[in-house]
Backbone as CSV, one residue per row, in Angstrom:
resi,resn,N_x,N_y,N_z,CA_x,CA_y,CA_z,C_x,C_y,C_z
1,MET,-14.195,-2.279,8.700,-13.386,-3.495,8.697,-12.244,-3.353,7.704
2,LYS,-11.139,-4.013,8.046,-10.012,-4.105,7.129,-9.828,-5.570,6.745
3,PHE,-9.285,-5.782,5.540,-9.165,-7.142,5.030,-7.718,-7.518,4.748
4,ALA,-7.385,-8.755,5.121,-6.035,-9.274,4.928,-6.109,-10.641,4.267
5,ALA,-5.045,-10.982,3.561,-4.890,-12.338,3.045,-4.029,-13.121,4.024
6,PHE,-4.321,-14.395,4.181,-3.486,-15.269,4.995,-2.347,-15.766,4.119
7,SER,-1.123,-15.465,4.508,0.003,-15.797,3.630,0.165,-17.295,3.444
8,GLY,-0.385,-18.092,4.373,-0.304,-19.538,4.222,-0.994,-20.041,2.970
9,VAL,-1.986,-19.299,2.482,-2.648,-19.662,1.227,-1.671,-19.529,0.063
10,LEU,-0.729,-18.605,0.216,0.244,-18.307,-0.843,1.619,-18.865,-0.498
11,ILE,1.652,-19.964,0.260,2.911,-20.489,0.779,3.838,-20.996,-0.324
12,GLU,3.294,-21.270,-1.511,4.141,-21.701,-2.628,4.913,-20.535,-3.227
13,HIS,4.556,-19.324,-2.836,5.260,-18.122,-3.272,6.203,-17.655,-2.169
14,SER,7.191,-16.870,-2.540,8.017,-16.223,-1.527,7.155,-15.218,-0.774
15,ILE,7.602,-14.780,0.385,6.822,-13.799,1.139,6.717,-12.494,0.359
16,GLN,7.760,-12.156,-0.393,7.714,-10.936,-1.201,6.631,-11.043,-2.280
17,GLU,6.579,-12.193,-2.948,5.546,-12.398,-3.969,4.155,-12.421,-3.338
18,ALA,4.045,-13.058,-2.177,2.752,-13.125,-1.490,2.248,-11.733,-1.138
19,MET,3.140,-10.874,-0.705,2.750,-9.507,-0.353,2.324,-8.727,-1.592
20,GLN,3.042,-8.902,-2.676,2.695,-8.203,-3.912,1.352,-8.685,-4.466
21,LEU,1.100,-9.994,-4.376,-0.182,-10.533,-4.837,-1.337,-10.035,-3.964
22,THR,-1.083,-9.936,-2.665,-2.107,-9.428,-1.749,-2.455,-7.984,-2.083
23,LYS,-1.440,-7.201,-2.372,-1.676,-5.808,-2.764,-2.462,-5.745,-4.071
24,LYS,-2.123,-6.621,-5.005,-2.821,-6.664,-6.292,-4.304,-6.981,-6.098
25,LEU,-4.610,-7.803,-5.102,-6.002,-8.144,-4.808,-6.784,-6.959,-4.254
26,GLY,-6.065,-5.953,-3.778,-6.722,-4.777,-3.226,-6.990,-4.864,-1.740
27,MET,-6.311,-5.786,-1.065,-6.514,-5.926,0.377,-5.665,-4.917,1.147
28,ASP,-6.017,-4.760,2.416,-5.354,-3.766,3.264,-4.099,-4.296,3.941
29,GLY,-4.010,-5.617,4.067,-2.883,-6.172,4.799,-2.690,-7.644,4.517
30,ILE,-1.653,-8.194,5.141,-1.357,-9.616,5.019,-1.062,-10.176,6.401
31,GLU,-1.731,-11.257,6.732,-1.460,-11.986,7.971,-0.406,-13.033,7.641
32,ILE,0.774,-12.882,8.213,1.895,-13.734,7.823,1.907,-15.026,8.626
33,ALA,1.849,-16.147,7.915,1.982,-17.456,8.546,3.430,-17.629,8.995
34,VAL,3.612,-17.965,10.255,4.970,-18.154,10.777,5.413,-19.558,10.399
35,ARG,5.732,-19.674,9.132,6.097,-20.951,8.533,6.970,-20.635,7.322
36,GLU,8.109,-21.290,7.233,8.971,-21.045,6.080,8.298,-21.549,4.814
37,PRO,8.510,-20.872,3.672,9.544,-19.850,3.439,9.133,-18.421,3.772
38,HIS,8.033,-18.218,4.484,7.584,-16.849,4.749,8.236,-16.249,5.983
39,LEU,8.223,-16.964,7.091,8.745,-16.403,8.331,8.894,-17.522,9.346
40,SER,9.815,-17.348,10.277,9.945,-18.269,11.406,10.584,-17.521,12.557
41,ALA,10.586,-18.140,13.721,11.214,-17.511,14.882,12.710,-17.336,14.670
42,GLY,13.264,-18.099,13.738,14.692,-18.006,13.460,15.044,-17.134,12.271
43,THR,14.069,-16.453,11.696,14.338,-15.575,10.554,15.323,-14.483,10.954
44,SER,16.306,-14.255,10.109,17.355,-13.284,10.426,16.804,-11.861,10.423
45,LEU,17.453,-10.988,11.163,17.025,-9.590,11.228,17.046,-8.913,9.857
46,PRO,18.078,-9.140,9.018,18.046,-8.529,7.678,16.808,-8.938,6.868
47,ARG,16.410,-10.213,6.971,15.206,-10.652,6.250,13.952,-9.995,6.816
48,VAL,13.896,-9.883,8.135,12.744,-9.228,8.765,12.654,-7.779,8.309
49,LYS,13.793,-7.109,8.259,13.805,-5.708,7.831,13.426,-5.571,6.361
50,GLU,13.758,-6.574,5.560,13.360,-6.564,4.151,11.836,-6.645,4.035
51,ILE,11.221,-7.517,4.848,9.760,-7.623,4.862,9.143,-6.312,5.333
52,GLN,9.747,-5.731,6.351,9.265,-4.448,6.879,9.299,-3.368,5.803
53,ALA,10.404,-3.296,5.065,10.547,-2.273,4.026,9.524,-2.469,2.914
54,LEU,9.293,-3.728,2.519,8.323,-3.996,1.458,6.908,-3.668,1.932
55,SER,6.623,-3.985,3.183,5.314,-3.655,3.752,5.038,-2.161,3.648
56,ARG,6.034,-1.376,3.962,5.855,0.077,3.933,5.768,0.606,2.508
57,SER,6.573,0.048,1.616,6.554,0.541,0.234,5.242,0.183,-0.466
58,LEU,4.654,-0.953,-0.091,3.373,-1.362,-0.679,2.174,-0.763,0.054
59,ASP,2.439,-0.119,1.192,1.369,0.365,2.072,0.446,-0.799,2.427
60,LEU,1.078,-1.892,2.866,0.381,-3.134,3.192,0.672,-3.473,4.651
61,GLU,-0.331,-3.384,5.483,-0.129,-3.630,6.913,0.058,-5.122,7.211
62,ILE,0.692,-5.390,8.343,0.865,-6.759,8.838,0.205,-6.812,10.215
63,PRO,-1.098,-7.068,10.257,-1.803,-7.001,11.541,-1.488,-8.150,12.483
64,VAL,-1.177,-9.322,11.907,-1.028,-10.533,12.721,0.138,-11.372,12.224
65,LEU,0.889,-11.926,13.171,1.805,-13.022,12.874,1.084,-14.294,13.309
66,ALA,0.754,-15.136,12.343,-0.016,-16.349,12.633,0.934,-17.452,13.059
67,GLY,1.243,-17.466,14.351,2.168,-18.453,14.876,1.539,-19.826,15.007
68,TYR,2.408,-20.821,15.118,1.975,-22.201,15.330,2.518,-22.743,16.647
69,VAL,3.073,-21.861,17.468,3.625,-22.283,18.751,2.493,-22.553,19.730
70,GLY,2.797,-23.341,20.730,1.800,-23.617,21.754,1.625,-25.098,21.977
71,GLY,0.375,-25.539,21.890,0.077,-26.924,22.243,0.354,-27.193,23.707
72,PHE,0.213,-26.142,24.524,0.649,-26.202,25.915,-0.078,-27.261,26.737
73,SER,-1.350,-27.454,26.490,-2.166,-28.302,27.365,-1.733,-29.755,27.380
74,ASP,-1.183,-30.230,26.275,-0.756,-31.623,26.224,0.732,-31.757,25.914
75,ALA,1.495,-30.703,26.196,2.946,-30.725,25.997,3.648,-31.019,27.318
76,SER,4.858,-31.556,27.225,5.680,-31.701,28.423,6.150,-30.319,28.855
77,ASP,6.666,-30.208,30.065,7.142,-28.912,30.544,8.255,-28.373,29.658
78,SER,9.156,-29.252,29.223,10.264,-28.796,28.375,9.757,-28.357,27.006
79,GLU,8.769,-29.061,26.475,8.187,-28.670,25.184,7.463,-27.335,25.305
80,ALA,6.745,-27.158,26.408,6.027,-25.899,26.624,7.004,-24.741,26.764
81,ARG,8.095,-24.967,27.475,9.114,-23.924,27.633,9.731,-23.570,26.286
82,LYS,9.967,-24.560,25.460,10.526,-24.317,24.128,9.569,-23.461,23.295
83,SER,8.280,-23.765,23.358,7.287,-22.973,22.629,7.230,-21.546,23.162
84,PHE,7.313,-21.407,24.465,7.289,-20.083,25.090,8.487,-19.254,24.643
85,ASP,9.661,-19.874,24.595,10.864,-19.167,24.147,10.731,-18.744,22.685
86,GLU,10.114,-19.604,21.879,9.890,-19.262,20.471,8.925,-18.085,20.359
87,PHE,7.908,-18.081,21.200,6.958,-16.966,21.213,7.665,-15.653,21.534
88,LYS,8.583,-15.679,22.463,9.308,-14.458,22.827,10.140,-13.944,21.652
89,ARG,10.679,-14.851,20.851,11.422,-14.404,19.661,10.468,-13.776,18.638
90,LEU,9.255,-14.304,18.557,8.268,-13.721,17.641,7.870,-12.315,18.069
91,LEU,7.885,-12.054,19.362,7.575,-10.707,19.840,8.582,-9.692,19.316
92,ASP,9.843,-10.071,19.279,10.867,-9.167,18.743,10.631,-8.908,17.255
93,ILE,10.242,-9.959,16.529,9.951,-9.804,15.102,8.722,-8.916,14.910
94,ALA,7.718,-9.107,15.750,6.498,-8.292,15.661,6.812,-6.816,15.845
95,ASP,7.763,-6.507,16.712,8.162,-5.111,16.914,8.630,-4.486,15.606
96,HIS,9.445,-5.210,14.858,9.990,-4.686,13.596,8.913,-4.560,12.520
97,LEU,7.934,-5.466,12.544,6.923,-5.497,11.484,5.656,-4.727,11.848
98,ASP,5.653,-4.085,13.013,4.471,-3.346,13.481,3.234,-4.240,13.534
99,ALA,3.460,-5.515,13.849,2.351,-6.464,13.978,1.823,-6.401,15.403
100,GLY,0.563,-6.069,15.549,0.000,-5.862,16.878,-0.575,-7.095,17.533
101,MET,-0.607,-8.230,16.799,-1.187,-9.457,17.342,-0.373,-10.665,16.897
102,ILE,-0.274,-11.656,17.781,0.391,-12.921,17.469,-0.530,-14.064,17.873
103,ARG,-0.709,-15.012,16.959,-1.530,-16.189,17.256,-0.693,-17.284,17.907
104,ILE,-1.284,-17.917,18.926,-0.712,-19.116,19.520,-1.821,-20.156,19.632
105,PHE,-1.444,-21.405,19.917,-2.426,-22.467,20.098,-2.341,-23.012,21.515
106,PRO,-3.465,-23.045,22.240,-3.423,-23.553,23.610,-3.239,-25.058,23.691
107,GLY,-3.682,-25.784,22.657,-3.540,-27.235,22.636,-4.875,-27.951,22.611
108,GLY,-4.809,-29.266,22.801,-5.995,-30.103,22.769,-6.163,-30.852,24.076
109,PRO,-7.027,-31.818,24.098,-7.836,-32.377,23.013,-9.079,-31.528,22.747
110,ASN,-10.024,-32.104,22.002,-11.299,-31.418,21.796,-11.882,-30.992,23.133
111,ALA,-12.580,-29.875,23.124,-13.171,-29.357,24.360,-14.059,-30.390,25.045
112,PHE,-14.803,-31.170,24.262,-15.729,-32.134,24.869,-15.006,-33.361,25.432
113,LEU,-13.709,-33.483,25.148,-12.907,-34.585,25.683,-11.934,-34.127,26.765
114,ALA,-11.795,-32.818,26.917,-10.757,-32.263,27.796,-11.134,-32.352,29.270
115,ASN,-10.089,-32.394,30.095,-10.240,-32.355,31.547,-9.837,-30.982,32.063
116,GLU,-10.129,-30.726,33.314,-9.811,-29.434,33.911,-8.318,-29.138,33.848
117,TYR,-7.482,-30.170,34.014,-6.037,-29.924,34.018,-5.530,-29.467,32.657
118,HIS,-6.202,-29.860,31.579,-5.804,-29.368,30.258,-5.965,-27.847,30.198
119,TYR,-7.105,-27.372,30.690,-7.356,-25.927,30.689,-6.417,-25.205,31.648
120,ALA,-6.155,-25.803,32.804,-5.282,-25.167,33.794,-3.866,-25.011,33.254
121,LYS,-3.365,-26.046,32.598,-2.002,-25.969,32.062,-1.928,-24.962,30.922
122,ALA,-2.917,-24.990,30.036,-2.939,-24.014,28.939,-3.014,-22.598,29.490
123,ALA,-3.849,-22.383,30.494,-4.007,-21.045,31.078,-2.697,-20.544,31.670
124,HIS,-1.951,-21.424,32.303,-0.665,-21.032,32.897,0.285,-20.487,31.837
125,TRP,0.446,-21.222,30.751,1.423,-20.818,29.739,0.920,-19.652,28.893
126,VAL,-0.363,-19.617,28.593,-0.898,-18.478,27.837,-0.781,-17.206,28.665
127,SER,-0.955,-17.316,29.971,-0.785,-16.152,30.852,0.645,-15.636,30.801
128,LEU,1.610,-16.547,30.758,3.008,-16.129,30.638,3.247,-15.430,29.301
129,CYS,2.643,-15.960,28.235,2.758,-15.315,26.921,2.154,-13.914,26.963
130,ALA,1.016,-13.786,27.616,0.342,-12.487,27.712,1.203,-11.482,28.463
131,GLU,1.849,-11.943,29.516,2.708,-11.067,30.312,3.873,-10.540,29.482
132,GLU,4.494,-11.428,28.707,5.595,-11.007,27.831,5.087,-10.090,26.725
133,ALA,3.942,-10.424,26.152,3.390,-9.642,25.042,3.060,-8.220,25.472
134,ARG,2.628,-8.067,26.701,2.276,-6.740,27.202,3.478,-5.796,27.155
135,LYS,4.657,-6.320,27.361,5.874,-5.502,27.323,6.107,-4.926,25.928
136,HIS,5.550,-5.601,24.927,5.725,-5.185,23.529,4.465,-4.526,22.974
137,GLN,3.462,-4.351,23.807,2.159,-3.814,23.376,1.564,-4.656,22.250
138,VAL,1.679,-5.965,22.419,1.153,-6.938,21.464,0.026,-7.720,22.131
139,ARG,-1.001,-8.034,21.353,-2.111,-8.837,21.862,-1.939,-10.294,21.423
140,VAL,-2.347,-11.198,22.286,-2.223,-12.636,22.050,-3.554,-13.175,21.535
141,LEU,-3.490,-13.907,20.433,-4.685,-14.484,19.822,-4.700,-15.996,19.978
142,MET,-5.875,-16.538,20.250,-6.117,-17.972,20.151,-7.247,-18.158,19.145
143,GLU,-7.084,-19.095,18.251,-8.074,-19.301,17.188,-9.112,-20.340,17.604
144,ILE,-10.378,-19.995,17.452,-11.420,-21.001,17.669,-11.244,-22.058,16.585
145,HIS,-10.854,-23.258,17.011,-10.403,-24.272,16.053,-10.925,-25.642,16.456
146,ASN,-11.427,-26.368,15.472,-11.831,-27.750,15.712,-10.640,-28.558,16.235
147,ASP,-10.932,-29.620,16.950,-9.889,-30.479,17.535,-9.011,-29.737,18.533
148,SER,-9.574,-28.798,19.275,-8.778,-28.057,20.259,-9.616,-27.747,21.497
149,LEU,-8.942,-27.227,22.529,-9.637,-26.815,23.750,-10.631,-25.698,23.489
150,VAL,-10.363,-24.903,22.458,-11.184,-23.718,22.180,-11.871,-23.881,20.825
151,GLU,-12.804,-24.821,20.758,-13.475,-25.089,19.482,-14.883,-24.517,19.427
152,THR,-15.304,-23.862,20.508,-16.599,-23.183,20.560,-16.418,-21.867,21.305
153,ALA,-17.413,-20.999,21.217,-17.357,-19.761,21.998,-17.348,-20.080,23.489
154,GLU,-18.143,-21.068,23.899,-18.233,-21.426,25.317,-16.903,-21.940,25.853
155,SER,-16.255,-22.846,25.117,-14.981,-23.390,25.600,-13.882,-22.336,25.556
156,SER,-13.990,-21.392,24.630,-13.035,-20.280,24.585,-13.157,-19.431,25.843
157,LEU,-14.387,-19.116,26.217,-14.610,-18.301,27.412,-14.157,-19.030,28.672
158,ARG,-14.308,-20.339,28.684,-13.837,-21.123,29.840,-12.347,-20.894,30.066
159,LEU,-11.563,-20.940,28.993,-10.120,-20.731,29.119,-9.794,-19.271,29.394
160,LEU,-10.443,-18.370,28.692,-10.164,-16.941,28.868,-10.401,-16.490,30.304
161,ARG,-11.420,-17.020,30.938,-11.726,-16.621,32.316,-10.702,-17.156,33.308
162,MET,-9.942,-18.166,32.903,-8.865,-18.677,33.748,-7.588,-17.864,33.558
163,ILE,-7.507,-17.153,32.444,-6.318,-16.349,32.135,-6.459,-14.945,32.703
164,GLU,-7.608,-14.353,32.534,-7.915,-13.030,33.083,-6.879,-11.979,32.671
165,SER,-6.662,-11.875,31.380,-5.743,-10.859,30.859,-6.428,-10.134,29.711
166,ASP,-6.390,-8.804,29.741,-7.122,-8.049,28.724,-6.408,-7.989,27.380
167,ASN,-5.217,-8.573,27.283,-4.534,-8.600,25.989,-4.535,-10.002,25.375
168,VAL,-5.443,-10.854,25.830,-5.644,-12.178,25.236,-7.077,-12.259,24.729
169,GLY,-7.242,-12.652,23.473,-8.577,-12.756,22.902,-8.623,-13.803,21.816
170,MET,-9.743,-13.843,21.116,-10.006,-14.928,20.181,-10.044,-14.480,18.721
171,ILE,-9.705,-15.436,17.866,-9.980,-15.340,16.433,-11.271,-16.113,16.186
172,HIS,-12.283,-15.433,15.704,-13.532,-16.101,15.318,-13.320,-16.702,13.938
173,ASP,-13.541,-18.002,13.795,-13.371,-18.676,12.510,-14.611,-19.518,12.227
174,ALA,-15.498,-18.976,11.415,-16.768,-19.653,11.134,-16.558,-21.001,10.456
175,GLY,-15.533,-21.117,9.617,-15.255,-22.392,8.957,-14.921,-23.479,9.959
176,ASN,-14.033,-23.163,10.897,-13.682,-24.125,11.941,-14.888,-24.464,12.810
177,MET,-15.707,-23.456,13.080,-16.866,-23.656,13.954,-17.955,-24.466,13.242
178,TYR,-18.028,-24.343,11.923,-18.918,-25.201,11.137,-18.491,-26.654,11.295
179,ILE,-17.184,-26.905,11.242,-16.672,-28.267,11.416,-17.065,-28.808,12.790
180,THR,-16.868,-27.998,13.818,-17.197,-28.402,15.186,-18.692,-28.600,15.376
181,ASP,-19.491,-27.971,14.530,-20.955,-27.962,14.615,-21.408,-27.196,15.851
182,THR,-20.959,-25.945,15.911,-21.369,-25.029,16.961,-21.833,-23.733,16.313
183,ASP,-22.509,-22.892,17.055,-22.977,-21.627,16.487,-21.797,-20.749,16.086
184,TYR,-21.879,-20.178,14.885,-20.824,-19.273,14.418,-21.412,-17.957,13.904
185,GLY,-22.664,-17.708,14.269,-23.336,-16.487,13.846,-23.428,-15.453,14.946
186,ARG,-24.566,-14.804,15.036,-24.747,-13.676,15.952,-24.479,-14.048,17.406
187,ASP,-25.011,-15.182,17.846,-24.845,-15.559,19.250,-23.372,-15.699,19.624
188,SER,-22.590,-16.291,18.728,-21.166,-16.482,19.032,-20.433,-15.149,19.132
189,VAL,-20.782,-14.208,18.271,-20.155,-12.882,18.310,-20.508,-12.169,19.616
190,LEU,-21.771,-12.234,19.997,-22.195,-11.583,21.236,-21.590,-12.268,22.456
191,GLN,-21.461,-13.590,22.417,-20.853,-14.313,23.531,-19.398,-13.897,23.733
192,LEU,-18.667,-13.814,22.654,-17.250,-13.458,22.757,-17.075,-12.020,23.223
193,GLY,-17.956,-11.147,22.776,-17.922,-9.764,23.245,-16.557,-9.116,23.116
194,ARG,-16.033,-8.624,24.230,-14.752,-7.906,24.217,-13.569,-8.810,23.897
195,TYR,-13.787,-10.117,23.922,-12.699,-11.046,23.612,-12.561,-11.311,22.109
196,LEU,-13.452,-10.759,21.303,-13.356,-10.936,19.847,-12.322,-9.953,19.317
197,PHE,-11.123,-10.446,19.072,-10.012,-9.600,18.636,-9.809,-9.619,17.126
198,HIS,-10.197,-10.711,16.458,-9.817,-10.898,15.058,-10.783,-11.907,14.432
199,VAL,-10.860,-11.902,13.099,-11.783,-12.792,12.394,-11.077,-13.461,11.225
200,HIS,-11.274,-14.768,11.090,-10.875,-15.527,9.904,-12.143,-15.975,9.183
201,VAL,-12.119,-15.990,7.865,-13.251,-16.540,7.114,-12.758,-17.515,6.056
202,LYS,-13.463,-18.623,5.976,-13.253,-19.644,4.945,-14.474,-20.546,4.966
203,ASP,-14.636,-21.356,3.946,-15.807,-22.229,3.885,-15.371,-23.689,3.904
204,GLU,-16.249,-24.530,4.414,-16.039,-25.974,4.492,-17.356,-26.663,4.154
205,LEU,-17.271,-27.950,3.822,-18.484,-28.696,3.474,-18.374,-30.127,3.984
206,ARG,-19.396,-30.601,4.683,-19.451,-32.007,5.076,-19.658,-32.865,3.830
207,VAL,-18.876,-33.938,3.727,-18.972,-34.821,2.563,-19.028,-36.275,3.032
208,ALA,-19.311,-37.167,2.101,-19.489,-38.582,2.440,-18.181,-39.349,2.488
209,GLU,-17.179,-38.875,1.761,-15.920,-39.617,1.724,-14.752,-38.684,1.474
210,VAL,-13.553,-39.158,1.822,-12.335,-38.397,1.573,-11.533,-39.078,0.471
211,GLY,-10.549,-38.363,-0.025,-9.708,-38.889,-1.096,-9.518,-37.875,-2.203
212,ALA,-10.552,-37.086,-2.461,-10.450,-36.033,-3.469,-9.621,-34.881,-2.915
213,PRO,-8.998,-34.076,-3.790,-8.231,-32.917,-3.315,-9.071,-32.019,-2.418
214,GLY,-8.471,-31.581,-1.312,-9.158,-30.678,-0.398,-9.995,-31.355,0.663
215,THR,-10.057,-32.695,0.655,-10.852,-33.393,1.666,-9.986,-33.777,2.861
216,PHE,-10.615,-33.888,4.018,-9.905,-34.242,5.250,-10.905,-34.751,6.274
217,THR,-10.399,-35.304,7.367,-11.260,-35.768,8.450,-10.987,-34.962,9.713
218,SER,-11.975,-34.879,10.574,-11.827,-34.189,11.851,-12.702,-34.881,12.889
219,THR,-12.205,-34.950,14.119,-12.984,-35.526,15.212,-13.939,-34.476,15.761
220,THR,-15.213,-34.791,15.755,-16.223,-33.901,16.324,-17.045,-34.694,17.338
221,ARG,-17.997,-34.040,17.959,-18.853,-34.740,18.923,-19.727,-35.789,18.241
222,HIS,-19.750,-35.768,16.900,-20.504,-36.765,16.147,-19.630,-37.953,15.740
223,GLY,-18.321,-37.874,16.020,-17.382,-38.917,15.620,-16.386,-38.402,14.597
224,GLN,-15.839,-39.303,13.779,-14.925,-38.914,12.709,-15.752,-38.454,11.511
225,GLU,-15.667,-37.162,11.210,-16.431,-36.619,10.089,-15.503,-36.218,8.948
226,LYS,-16.076,-36.123,7.762,-15.314,-35.839,6.547,-15.740,-34.483,5.986
227,PHE,-14.744,-33.757,5.463,-14.996,-32.389,5.000,-14.234,-32.099,3.713
228,LEU,-14.742,-31.098,2.999,-14.085,-30.584,1.799,-13.836,-29.094,1.985
229,GLN,-12.580,-28.682,1.849,-12.256,-27.254,1.883,-12.886,-26.592,0.657
230,SER,-13.600,-25.502,0.891,-14.417,-24.907,-0.172,-14.206,-23.403,-0.274
231,ARG,-14.563,-22.862,-1.434,-14.602,-21.412,-1.573,-15.874,-20.894,-0.915
232,MET,-15.834,-19.653,-0.488,-16.992,-19.090,0.209,-18.211,-19.088,-0.704
233,GLY,-19.322,-19.514,-0.126,-20.550,-19.622,-0.893,-20.738,-20.967,-1.552
234,GLU,-19.695,-21.814,-1.507,-19.773,-23.129,-2.137,-19.730,-24.253,-1.109
235,GLY,-19.569,-23.896,0.163,-19.542,-24.881,1.232,-20.810,-24.828,2.059
236,GLY,-20.684,-25.261,3.311,-21.858,-25.328,4.166,-21.952,-24.239,5.209
237,ALA,-20.930,-23.385,5.302,-20.911,-22.342,6.334,-21.531,-21.054,5.793
238,ASP,-22.653,-20.684,6.344,-23.344,-19.453,5.940,-22.745,-18.282,6.716
239,HIS,-21.980,-17.442,6.041,-21.291,-16.339,6.717,-22.149,-15.089,6.888
240,ARG,-23.337,-15.080,6.310,-24.152,-13.864,6.407,-24.482,-13.489,7.863
241,PRO,-24.936,-14.437,8.702,-25.218,-14.058,10.097,-23.994,-13.512,10.822
242,LEU,-22.814,-14.025,10.492,-21.587,-13.514,11.103,-21.381,-12.054,10.742
243,PHE,-21.431,-11.740,9.456,-21.179,-10.359,9.037,-22.290,-9.422,9.492
244,GLU,-23.510,-9.916,9.557,-24.586,-9.091,10.114,-24.272,-8.724,11.562
245,ALA,-23.754,-9.692,12.312,-23.422,-9.446,13.717,-22.219,-8.525,13.855
246,LEU,-21.241,-8.679,12.973,-20.072,-7.793,13.015,-20.486,-6.350,12.746
247,VAL,-21.378,-6.184,11.778,-21.884,-4.840,11.478,-22.698,-4.309,12.657
248,GLU,-23.558,-5.146,13.194,-24.418,-4.747,14.318,-23.597,-4.285,15.517
249,THR,-22.505,-4.981,15.798,-21.693,-4.671,16.981,-20.624,-3.621,16.707
250,GLY,-20.547,-3.144,15.461,-19.580,-2.108,15.127,-18.152,-2.602,15.061
251,TYR,-17.971,-3.873,14.698,-16.620,-4.423,14.587,-15.833,-3.659,13.528
252,SER,-14.679,-3.139,13.909,-13.864,-2.354,12.973,-12.466,-2.934,12.826
253,GLY,-12.300,-4.183,13.253,-10.992,-4.823,13.189,-10.736,-5.497,11.854
254,TRP,-9.850,-6.486,11.908,-9.395,-7.168,10.701,-10.194,-8.438,10.430
255,VAL,-10.366,-8.714,9.140,-10.926,-9.975,8.672,-9.907,-10.572,7.713
256,THR,-9.421,-11.763,8.040,-8.436,-12.428,7.188,-9.099,-13.515,6.364
257,LEU,-8.823,-13.516,5.058,-9.346,-14.534,4.154,-8.352,-15.689,4.074
258,GLU,-8.866,-16.912,4.306,-7.983,-18.065,4.509,-8.468,-19.278,3.731
259,CYS,-8.794,-19.114,2.485,-9.365,-20.210,1.703,-8.307,-21.242,1.310
260,HIS,-8.588,-22.522,1.615,-7.675,-23.609,1.246,-8.319,-24.577,0.256
261,ALA,-9.352,-24.128,-0.439,-10.038,-24.977,-1.415,-9.079,-25.360,-2.545
262,PRO,-9.331,-26.496,-3.202,-8.427,-26.972,-4.258,-8.567,-26.185,-5.565
263,PHE,-8.177,-24.920,-5.508,-8.120,-24.028,-6.663,-6.798,-23.279,-6.580
264,PRO,-6.328,-22.674,-7.660,-5.099,-21.875,-7.590,-5.211,-20.812,-6.501
265,PRO,-4.149,-20.588,-5.731,-4.209,-19.705,-4.559,-4.758,-18.308,-4.835
266,TYR,-4.236,-17.648,-5.857,-4.696,-16.284,-6.137,-6.173,-16.294,-6.510
267,GLU,-6.559,-17.287,-7.301,-7.951,-17.377,-7.771,-8.914,-17.554,-6.602
268,ARG,-8.561,-18.405,-5.632,-9.496,-18.634,-4.527,-9.569,-17.441,-3.587
269,LEU,-8.447,-16.742,-3.384,-8.491,-15.523,-2.579,-9.322,-14.445,-3.272
270,GLU,-9.145,-14.325,-4.572,-9.908,-13.340,-5.342,-11.400,-13.651,-5.263
271,HIS,-11.742,-14.921,-5.413,-13.153,-15.330,-5.328,-13.743,-14.977,-3.966
272,ASP,-13.021,-15.332,-2.902,-13.559,-15.106,-1.561,-13.652,-13.623,-1.222
273,PHE,-12.702,-12.832,-1.700,-12.750,-11.394,-1.441,-13.953,-10.770,-2.150
274,GLN,-14.198,-11.202,-3.380,-15.371,-10.718,-4.108,-16.657,-11.144,-3.400
275,PHE,-16.664,-12.363,-2.874,-17.845,-12.858,-2.160,-18.124,-12.010,-0.922
276,VAL,-17.075,-11.741,-0.148,-17.246,-10.958,1.082,-17.690,-9.535,0.761
277,ARG,-17.084,-8.944,-0.257,-17.486,-7.582,-0.633,-18.943,-7.549,-1.098
278,GLY,-19.342,-8.586,-1.831,-20.737,-8.663,-2.255,-21.677,-8.829,-1.076
279,LEU,-21.251,-9.629,-0.108,-22.065,-9.837,1.085,-22.231,-8.539,1.866
280,LEU,-21.132,-7.817,2.043,-21.202,-6.543,2.759,-22.018,-5.516,1.982
281,SER,-21.902,-5.554,0.666,-22.688,-4.636,-0.160,-24.180,-4.899,0.015
282,SER,-24.534,-6.173,0.139,-25.948,-6.517,0.336,-26.448,-6.064,1.700
283,LEU,-25.494,-5.874,2.627,-25.848,-5.333,3.942,-25.753,-3.818,3.951
284,ARG,-25.433,-3.262,2.772,-25.298,-1.818,2.583,-24.186,-1.231,3.448
285,VAL,-23.073,-1.973,3.486,-21.897,-1.507,4.217,-20.725,-1.528,3.261
286,ALA,-19.994,-0.433,3.172,-18.817,-0.383,2.310,-17.706,-1.196,2.946
287,PRO,-17.081,-2.143,2.206,-16.003,-2.948,2.776,-14.756,-2.118,3.017
């Protein structure tokens, strides 16, 4: 496995500083959030080339551009077309940065609230993204995310089977799946199978009330629930079954650390990286 920091955790820093901090942490790469001041579909070519040069000088890979485009299932046709055009611009940027994967969002609502037409519309536009991405030898990622069409392994497979493209797959995110209250351990990894392209890790915790830093609400099948963004090992998501399954299945891809707990950014990434390395060490696997 290779490890990356999610640049969105370091969004208060410039992308150059974020890359240098990621290297200091000892990680292999950085997953760049497509959000200013780090990157956008409108980022100029000179800036993109500057990021490319720094990536090479630091020997820091950029495996994923974490886009925010999409929302196809509940977007108007013009909005969906605008997102698609933005995705195509990201493909050109990915070429320069040697990024082999781009994240998009299919849209909502929650899988348990969605109708067939939501999946059909999302499948149409994601298929178009996949077709364009193939020209660039880029893979399309959708993140298993609460409050979305793909908030479980089962709902992810429902959409993937409507797309039928071998360059579209999923980001497994145990933190998001904890929020949804679905399996995020061995069964989910085996269910996703060949569609498991990438992994995000972070921790969350169900709480009684919101208002404190790091708390938020999310709609689940249980209603409106409250959560606290947490450092790994301090929340409610047990990541051990996930990593056991990744080891069992021979997963050799990327794992991105994405902690949004209310601690200084570098400190929380450092904590989570140490936690993951300790977990892998206990499984007798070198990170």
